[in-house]
C-alpha positions in Angstrom: 0.0 0.0 0.0 1.2 3.6 -0.7 2.5 5.5 2.4 0.8 8.3 4.2 2.4 11.7 3.9 2.2 14.3 6.7 2.3 18.2 6.4 0.2 18.7 3.3 -2.5 21.2 2.6 -5.6 20.2 0.6 -8.2 22.6 -0.9 -11.6 21.3 -1.9 -12.7 22.8 -5.3 -16.4 22.0 -5.9 -17.7 22.6 -9.4 -15.9 23.8 -12.5 -16.4 27.4 -11.4 -13.8 26.6 -8.7 -11.4 24.2 -10.1 -11.0 25.5 -13.7 -9.9 29.0 -12.7 -7.6 27.5 -10.1 -5.9 25.3 -12.7 -5.7 28.0 -15.3 -4.1 30.3 -12.7 -1.5 27.6 -11.9 -0.7 27.2 -15.6 -0.2 31.0 -15.9 2.2 31.0 -12.9 4.2 27.9 -14.0 7.9 28.5 -14.2 9.4 25.1 -14.9 7.0 22.4 -16.0 3.3 21.5 -16.4 2.3 17.8 -16.4 -1.3 17.0 -17.5 -2.9 13.5 -17.7 -6.5 13.2 -18.8 -8.9 10.6 -20.0 -11.4 12.8 -21.8 -10.4 15.6 -24.2 -12.4 16.6 -27.2 -12.4 19.7 -29.4 -14.6 22.5 -28.2 -14.7 25.6 -26.0 -12.9 24.1 -23.0 -10.3 22.3 -25.1 -9.6 25.6 -26.8 -9.0 27.2 -23.4 -6.7 24.4 -22.2 -4.7 24.4 -25.5 -4.3 28.2 -25.3 -3.1 28.0 -21.7 -0.6 25.1 -22.4 0.8 26.6 -25.6 1.2 30.0 -23.8 3.2 28.3 -21.1 5.3 26.4 -23.6 6.2 29.5 -25.5 7.5 31.3 -22.5 9.9 28.4 -21.8 7.9 26.1 -19.6 8.2 22.3 -20.3 4.6 21.1 -21.0 3.7 17.4 -21.3 0.2 16.3 -22.1 -0.7 12.6 -21.8 -4.2 11.6 -23.1 -5.9 8.3 -23.2 -6.0 6.9 -26.7 -9.7 6.2 -26.6 -10.9 9.1 -24.5 -9.2 11.7 -26.7 -10.6 10.4 -30.0 -12.8 13.5 -30.2 -9.7 15.8 -30.2 -9.5 17.0 -33.8 -6.4 16.7 -35.9 -6.0 20.5 -36.1 -6.1 20.8 -32.3 -3.4 18.1 -32.0 -1.3 20.1 -34.4 -1.9 23.3 -32.5 -0.5 21.6 -29.4 2.5 20.2 -31.2 3.3 23.4 -33.1 3.0 25.3 -29.9 5.7 23.3 -28.2 3.6 20.9 -26.1 4.8 17.3 -25.9 1.8 15.1 -26.7 1.5 11.4 -26.0 -1.3 8.9 -26.0 -1.9 6.0 -23.7 -2.7 2.7 -25.4 -4.2 3.9 -28.7 -6.8 1.5 -30.1 -5.3 -1.2 -32.3 -5.6 -4.7 -33.8 -4.2 -6.3 -30.7 -6.2 -8.2 -28.1 -9.7 -7.1 -27.0 -8.6 -7.0 -23.4 -5.7 -4.6 -24.2 -8.2 -2.2 -25.9 -10.4 -2.3 -22.9 -7.6 -1.1 -20.6 -7.8 2.7 -20.4 -6.1 5.5 -18.5 -9.0 7.0 -16.6 -6.8 9.2 -14.3 -7.0 13.0 -14.1 -3.8 14.5 -12.8 -2.3 18.0 -13.2 1.1 18.8 -11.6 2.7 22.3 -11.8 6.3 22.8 -11.0 6.3 20.0 -8.5 4.6 22.3 -6.0 0.9 21.8 -6.6 -1.3 19.0 -8.0 -4.9 18.9 -9.0 -6.8 15.6 -8.9 -10.5 14.8 -9.6 -12.8 13.5 -12.3 -12.5 16.4 -14.7 -11.7 16.4 -18.4 -11.3 18.9 -21.2 -14.8 18.5 -22.7 -17.5 21.2 -22.9 -19.9 19.2 -20.7 -17.8 20.2 -17.6 -18.6 23.8 -18.3 -22.3 23.7 -17.9 -23.8 20.2 -17.9 -21.9 18.0 -15.5 -21.3 18.5 -11.8 -17.7 17.7 -10.8 -15.2 18.4 -8.0 -11.5 18.5 -7.6 -8.9 18.8 -4.9 -5.7 20.9 -5.0 -2.8 19.3 -3.1 0.3 21.0 -1.8 3.0 19.3 0.2 4.9 16.0 0.1 2.1 14.2 -1.8 2.8 16.2 -4.9 6.0 14.3 -5.5 3.9 11.0 -5.4 1.5 12.5 -8.0 4.4 13.5 -10.2 5.9 10.0 -9.9 2.7 8.4 -11.2 2.7 10.7 -14.2 6.4 10.3 -15.0 6.3 6.5 -14.9 3.4 6.3 -17.3 4.8 9.0 -19.6 8.0 6.9 -20.0 6.2 3.5 -20.3 5.9 1.3 -23.3 2.1 1.8 -23.3 2.4 5.5 -24.5 3.0 6.7 -28.0 4.0 10.2 -29.0 2.8 12.2 -32.0 5.3 15.0 -31.6 7.2 16.4 -34.5 10.2 16.6 -32.2 11.5 14.3 -29.5 9.6 14.6 -26.2 11.5 16.9 -23.8 13.5 15.6 -20.9 11.6 16.5 -17.8 13.4 18.7 -15.3 14.0 17.2 -11.9 11.1 17.3 -9.6 10.8 20.3 -7.3 10.3 19.9 -3.6 6.9 21.0 -2.4 6.9 22.4 1.1 3.4 23.6 2.0 3.7 23.9 5.7 0.3 22.3 6.0 -1.0 20.0 8.7 -3.0 17.5 6.8 -2.3 13.8 6.3 -2.8 12.3 2.9 -1.7 9.6 0.5 -1.9 9.0 -3.3 -3.9 5.9 -4.2 -3.7 4.2 -7.6 -5.7 1.4 -9.2 -4.6 -0.4 -12.3 -7.3 -2.9 -13.3 -7.1 -6.3 -11.8 -3.3 -6.1 -11.4 -3.2 -3.4 -8.7 -6.3 -2.6 -6.7 -5.1 -0.4 -3.8 -8.1 2.0 -4.2 -10.6 -0.9 -3.9 -8.8 -2.4 -0.9 -8.6 0.9 0.9 -12.3 1.6 0.3 -13.3 -1.9 1.6 -11.3 -1.3 4.7 -12.9 2.0 5.4 -16.4 0.6 4.8 -15.7 -2.2 7.2 -14.4 0.1 9.9 -16.7 3.1 9.6 -18.2 4.1 12.9 -20.4 7.1 12.2 -20.9 7.9 8.6 -20.2 6.4 5.2 -21.3 8.6 2.3 -20.4 7.8 -1.3 -21.0 9.7 -4.5 -20.5 8.0 -7.8 -22.0 8.6 -11.3 -22.2 4.8 -12.0 -23.4 2.7 -9.2 -22.7 -0.8 -10.4 -20.4 -2.0 -7.6 -18.9 -5.4 -7.0 -20.9 -8.0 -4.9 -18.3 -7.6 -2.2 -18.8 -3.8 -1.9 -22.6 -4.1 -1.9 -22.4 -6.6 0.9 -20.1 -4.3 2.9 -22.3 -1.3 2.5 -25.4 -3.3 3.7 -23.5 -4.6 6.7 -22.3 -1.2 7.6 -25.9 0.2 7.5 -27.2 -2.8 9.6 -24.6 -2.1 12.3 -25.9 1.5 12.7 -23.5 3.5 10.4 -25.2 6.3 8.5 -24.7 5.0 5.0 -25.8 7.2 2.1 -25.4 7.1 -1.7 -25.4 10.2 -3.8 -26.2 9.1 -7.4 -27.4 10.7 -10.6 -31.1 11.4 -11.2 -32.7 11.9 -14.6 -29.7 13.8 -16.0 -27.3 11.1 -17.1 -24.9 10.4 -19.9 -25.6 6.6 -19.7 -29.2 5.9 -18.9 -28.6 2.2 -19.4 -26.1 2.3 -16.5 -28.6 4.1 -14.3 -31.2 1.4 -14.9 -28.7 -1.3 -14.3 -27.7 0.4 -11.0 -31.3 0.7 -9.8 -31.7 -3.0 -9.6 -29.7 -2.8 -6.4 -31.9 -0.1 -4.8 -34.4 -2.5 -3.1 -31.8 -4.5 -1.3 -29.9 -1.4 -0.2 -33.0 0.4 1.1 -34.0 -2.8 3.0 -30.7 -2.8 4.7 -31.1 0.8 5.8 -28.9 2.5 3.1 -30.3 6.0 2.2 -30.2 6.8 -1.6 -30.3 10.3 -3.0 -30.7 11.1 -6.7 -29.1 14.4 -7.7 -31.5 16.7 -9.6 -29.8 19.9 -11.0 -27.6 18.2 -13.5 -25.6 15.0 -14.2 -23.3 14.5 -11.2 -20.0 13.1 -12.5 -18.1 13.5 -9.2 -16.5 10.6 -7.4 -15.9 11.1 -3.7 -16.3 9.2 -0.4 -16.5 10.3 3.2 -16.0 7.7 6.0 -15.8 9.3 9.4 -12.9 11.7 9.0 -11.4 10.0 6.0 -12.2 11.1 2.4 -11.2 10.0 -1.1 -11.6 12.1 -4.2 -10.4 11.3 -7.7 -11.2 9.5 -10.9 -12.4 6.1 -9.6 -16.2 5.5 -10.0 -16.0 2.5 -7.6 -17.9 0.3 -10.1 -16.8 -3.2 -11.2 -15.8 -2.0 -14.7 -13.4 0.7 -13.4 -12.0 -1.5 -10.8 -11.2 -4.2 -13.2 -10.0 -2.5 -16.4 -9.0 1.1 -15.8 -6.0 3.0 -14.4 -7.4 5.2 -11.6 -6.0 7.7 -9.1 -7.5 9.1 -5.9 -6.3 11.5 -3.3 -7.0 10.3 0.2 -7.1 12.7 3.1 -7.3 11.8 6.8 -8.2 15.1 8.5 -11.1 16.2 10.5 -11.2 19.8 9.1 -11.1 18.6 5.5 -13.7 16.0 6.3 -16.0 18.8 7.6 -15.7 20.5 4.2 -16.6 17.3 2.4 -19.5 16.7 4.8 -20.8 20.2 4.0 -20.5 19.5 0.3 -22.5 16.3 0.6 -25.1 18.1 2.7 -25.6 20.8 0.0 -25.9 18.1 -2.6 -28.4 16.0 -0.6 -30.5 19.2 -0.2 -31.0 19.4 -4.0 -31.5 15.7 -4.5 -34.6 13.5 -4.2 -34.3 10.8 -1.6 -35.7 7.4 -2.7 -38.5 6.3 -0.5 -38.5 2.6 0.2 -42.3 2.1 0.1 -42.6 4.1 -3.2 -39.7 2.1 -4.7 -41.3 -1.2 -3.8 -44.5 0.0 -5.6 -42.6 1.1 -8.8 -44.3 0.2 -12.1 -43.6 -2.9 -14.1 -41.9 -1.1 -16.9 -39.3 0.3 -14.4 -38.7 -3.2 -13.2 -38.4 -4.4 -16.8 -35.7 -1.8 -17.5 -33.8 -2.8 -14.4 -33.9 -6.5 -15.5 -32.9 -5.8 -19.1 -30.0 -3.5 -18.4 -29.0 -5.6 -15.4 -28.7 -8.6 -17.7 -26.6 -6.6 -20.2 -24.3 -5.4 -17.3 -23.9 -9.1 -16.3 -22.9 -10.0 -19.8 -20.3 -7.2 -19.8 -19.0 -8.4 -16.5 -18.2 -11.8 -18.0 -15.7 -10.2 -20.3 -13.4 -10.0 -17.3 
């Protein structure tokens, strides 16, 4: 398991109105290097802003490295890739789709990491697609302190791995040595990574926290199709008196089929005492967990697909003050959500049950690909 680092400072950045300006400000202030790793990037307003900021930094002498997933970046137009390359940005792609095995094509880099000068890191579920500007609810966390070096190490290892391929017109730059981040903070944190079935530190950490939660266990995920083991743990926690709540998408959803597949678990969860809230204002794409005074924020959806196939990365924080901020964020989101009533759910119409069965069966078939 990764080690805990002391003396950090973490800033919770809810919604794009908070984390996008903070990241663009960090890009503008960069002096040595900017490292960006994203799953989703497609041409549009936000991609234009990101490209402009990165090219501007590169032209003033900052080393800029952009690592994109080969599938998640398929919507990035050729002319935008050329803008990045011509502007001095080193561009690489993780595992581009090819004629190799199906399982290799299914393995994706789902991480979202930004590191600036080795002094600050941004982590969350964000991407450079226009949906994050006005249609999807997302959060991020800014990290300062010793954990930044761990985030940088994750990036550097993948950048140099055999699974990435460059499209640069010049050799990728040699990265400067990492800077030492000294935030003077008082928060304890650690960087957690998941890499499909090969390395599941995120899953194991979550299971430990679920099993040991004493007061509260609140989980937000856009795709609630958890493993059987996690479902059992959540129900056991609720039965022993822990306040277990799920914050899930409502009618606004980018994959309605996944929503219907997830709803087949509602009855058992409600029966065990788990409270379920469906977010109403927009599609909630955020992934964060609060268990007592421990929190985890990042890219992992905590569903069986992510845990098996994808590379994921979460920032864990063990701090009462930060937990109070995450608690307040959950409370604000619960207030604009509809809580699922157990009796009303038991009386749901036949066509709703049919959708749950159908998409549940499809989800089961996909699970067998593993």
